[in-house]
Backbone bond lengths (Angstrom), bond angles and torsions (degrees), N, CA, C in turn:
res aa  C-N    CA-C-N  psi(-1)  N-CA   C-N-CA  omega(-1)  CA-C   N-CA-C  phi
1 M - - - 1.441 - - 1.529 109.79 -
2 D 1.284 119.04 137.81 1.451 125.05 -177.09 1.459 111.74 -81.85
3 A 1.353 118.20 128.43 1.475 122.17 -176.09 1.483 112.33 -63.81
4 A 1.333 121.40 -32.01 1.452 124.64 179.51 1.538 107.48 -68.66
5 T 1.357 116.91 -41.84 1.435 119.12 -179.92 1.541 109.68 -65.03
6 N 1.332 117.38 -43.34 1.446 121.49 176.30 1.517 112.01 -56.39
7 A 1.285 116.79 -44.41 1.465 122.34 177.02 1.527 113.73 -57.98
8 E 1.350 112.73 -45.05 1.463 117.54 178.45 1.561 112.08 -65.71
9 F 1.275 120.83 -36.64 1.404 121.72 179.36 1.545 108.95 -74.23
10 N 1.290 118.46 -32.26 1.549 120.38 175.80 1.521 108.52 -62.92
11 L 1.357 115.79 -40.89 1.503 118.10 175.30 1.486 114.47 -62.05
12 L 1.267 113.55 -38.32 1.488 122.99 179.04 1.536 112.00 -60.16
13 V 1.323 115.07 -52.71 1.445 119.48 -175.75 1.560 111.26 -76.57
14 A 1.303 116.38 -16.36 1.482 117.59 178.90 1.538 111.43 -72.64
15 G 1.305 114.64 -27.47 1.524 119.57 -178.82 1.516 107.89 -103.80
16 Y 1.292 110.76 -173.38 1.501 121.02 178.15 1.512 107.11 -124.38
17 P 1.292 119.27 76.06 1.480 123.81 -176.52 1.526 112.25 -72.41
18 S 1.287 118.92 161.88 1.399 128.29 168.13 1.519 109.19 -102.11
19 A 1.258 117.66 162.62 1.465 118.76 178.93 1.533 110.84 -147.65
20 V 1.315 113.33 156.73 1.471 120.04 170.09 1.528 105.68 -117.87
21 V 1.325 117.64 127.68 1.420 123.16 177.52 1.495 109.70 -116.86
22 V 1.282 115.41 152.80 1.477 123.53 175.09 1.518 109.72 -111.26
23 D 1.341 116.49 119.98 1.471 117.88 -176.66 1.619 106.40 -83.65
24 R 1.298 112.46 -179.15 1.449 118.39 -174.51 1.500 112.93 -69.86
25 N 1.343 118.19 -13.74 1.435 123.47 176.21 1.505 114.63 -93.69
26 G 1.367 115.64 3.11 1.463 122.91 178.64 1.533 113.72 81.85
27 N 1.384 116.84 14.31 1.429 120.49 173.09 1.498 111.85 -79.36
28 Y 1.339 115.09 138.61 1.500 117.81 175.84 1.525 106.58 -101.25
29 I 1.310 114.06 129.29 1.490 120.80 -174.93 1.530 108.82 -124.71
30 A 1.291 120.16 132.02 1.452 125.25 177.86 1.533 110.75 -90.39
31 L 1.316 119.37 121.50 1.437 123.35 178.15 1.561 111.90 -110.41
32 G 1.304 113.55 148.79 1.470 120.40 175.35 1.541 116.73 68.86
33 L 1.339 114.95 32.36 1.425 115.23 -177.53 1.551 113.25 -74.23
34 D 1.312 117.57 -27.51 1.484 119.77 179.58 1.474 113.44 -76.98
35 D 1.363 119.31 -55.54 1.428 122.31 -172.10 1.509 110.37 -129.74
36 G 1.341 120.89 13.22 1.441 121.81 -177.22 1.532 111.27 79.02
37 I 1.312 110.62 -172.00 1.513 117.82 -177.61 1.533 106.47 -117.56
38 D 1.290 118.46 123.28 1.429 124.02 173.86 1.528 108.81 -83.45
39 S 1.325 116.40 120.38 1.485 120.20 -172.19 1.477 114.24 -122.72
40 T 1.318 113.65 150.88 1.473 122.41 169.01 1.461 107.98 -127.06
41 V 1.389 115.28 150.78 1.469 123.50 178.62 1.464 109.18 -130.22
42 V 1.346 115.60 130.48 1.467 121.21 176.29 1.548 108.67 -120.41
43 A 1.304 115.85 120.56 1.460 117.82 175.84 1.518 109.96 -94.80
44 S 1.349 116.60 136.36 1.419 119.59 -178.36 1.510 110.37 -137.94
45 T 1.296 117.61 143.12 1.484 124.75 177.54 1.485 108.71 -125.70
46 G 1.276 113.59 148.22 1.455 118.29 179.09 1.554 110.94 -97.51
47 G 1.298 112.50 163.38 1.482 116.96 -178.40 1.467 114.56 -87.40
48 A 1.326 118.13 -29.63 1.499 123.21 177.16 1.509 110.72 -94.22
49 K 1.328 115.52 158.90 1.435 120.11 179.10 1.590 113.25 -61.74
50 T 1.321 115.59 -24.33 1.461 119.29 179.99 1.533 111.80 -86.36
51 D 1.331 116.05 -14.26 1.464 117.63 175.63 1.541 112.49 -69.89
52 G 1.250 115.74 153.65 1.464 119.33 -176.52 1.533 110.22 -87.98
53 N 1.319 112.57 153.06 1.485 123.77 165.93 1.517 103.71 -107.32
54 M 1.344 114.46 116.39 1.464 115.55 -172.38 1.504 113.27 -151.05
55 Y 1.265 112.43 167.73 1.498 122.31 174.47 1.525 108.54 -115.99
56 T 1.304 117.63 139.75 1.404 121.53 171.71 1.544 107.40 -114.66
57 L 1.284 115.76 117.33 1.460 123.35 -178.27 1.467 108.07 -108.42
58 T 1.370 115.14 125.37 1.421 123.53 -178.96 1.549 108.72 -121.14
59 G 1.300 117.64 126.21 1.447 119.30 -178.50 1.511 111.89 -127.96
60 I 1.357 116.62 139.75 1.409 121.05 -178.73 1.541 107.81 -126.02
61 A 1.259 116.15 124.71 1.455 120.81 175.96 1.581 109.33 -114.99
62 T 1.238 116.10 122.94 1.473 120.48 176.71 1.529 109.63 -107.27
63 T 1.309 113.83 115.28 1.405 119.69 -179.66 1.545 109.52 -135.04
64 K 1.305 116.87 158.80 1.481 118.48 -178.56 1.554 111.50 -78.71
65 D 1.335 115.10 -25.16 1.525 119.52 179.55 1.461 108.31 -117.14
66 L 1.370 113.07 160.01 1.467 117.53 174.21 1.509 111.95 -63.21
67 A 1.348 116.80 154.96 1.448 120.79 -179.63 1.493 109.68 -64.72
68 P 1.361 119.16 134.56 1.434 121.36 -178.09 1.520 112.98 -79.33
69 F 1.362 114.76 147.23 1.463 119.66 166.78 1.505 114.28 -79.65
70 L 1.295 119.41 142.27 1.401 120.81 178.75 1.532 109.32 -84.05
71 D 1.353 117.75 134.71 1.438 118.94 175.67 1.512 109.86 -75.78
72 S 1.339 117.77 171.13 1.445 122.59 -170.17 1.574 110.39 -64.01
73 A 1.306 119.51 -34.94 1.461 120.25 -179.85 1.514 109.36 -71.40
74 T 1.311 119.39 -38.09 1.498 121.27 174.64 1.483 113.26 -67.31
75 Q 1.355 115.66 -38.71 1.497 118.93 173.04 1.527 112.92 -56.46
76 T 1.341 115.21 -47.21 1.466 118.75 179.13 1.471 113.19 -62.03
77 S 1.325 117.22 -43.13 1.489 119.57 177.99 1.500 110.61 -65.54
78 F 1.333 119.79 -39.27 1.422 121.86 -178.37 1.507 109.16 -67.53
79 L 1.295 120.25 -44.80 1.456 122.22 178.45 1.555 113.11 -63.56
80 A 1.315 115.67 -30.84 1.457 120.02 177.85 1.591 108.01 -67.21
81 V 1.323 117.66 -38.53 1.456 121.04 179.91 1.428 114.29 -71.45
82 V 1.358 118.45 -40.06 1.462 119.24 -174.94 1.550 116.53 -92.00
83 S 1.292 114.07 -4.67 1.496 114.64 -178.33 1.488 111.77 -91.17
């Protein structure tokens, strides 16, 4: 496991970030807008060469309302910022 990657994940789980995800239908959904996303990270390595070295990231966002979908104008603005 890479030390720099571990450090980045540690920063992620120390805060309560928000996220935008894209579902399989191409819908953009904003998560964690009220209180952020509480995350855990588990690093795992395999014993054999064919086993993966990976991170499992689990996030839980507790909000009073369902996560909103981004409209097309907001999607365009969001993509301009993150690209």
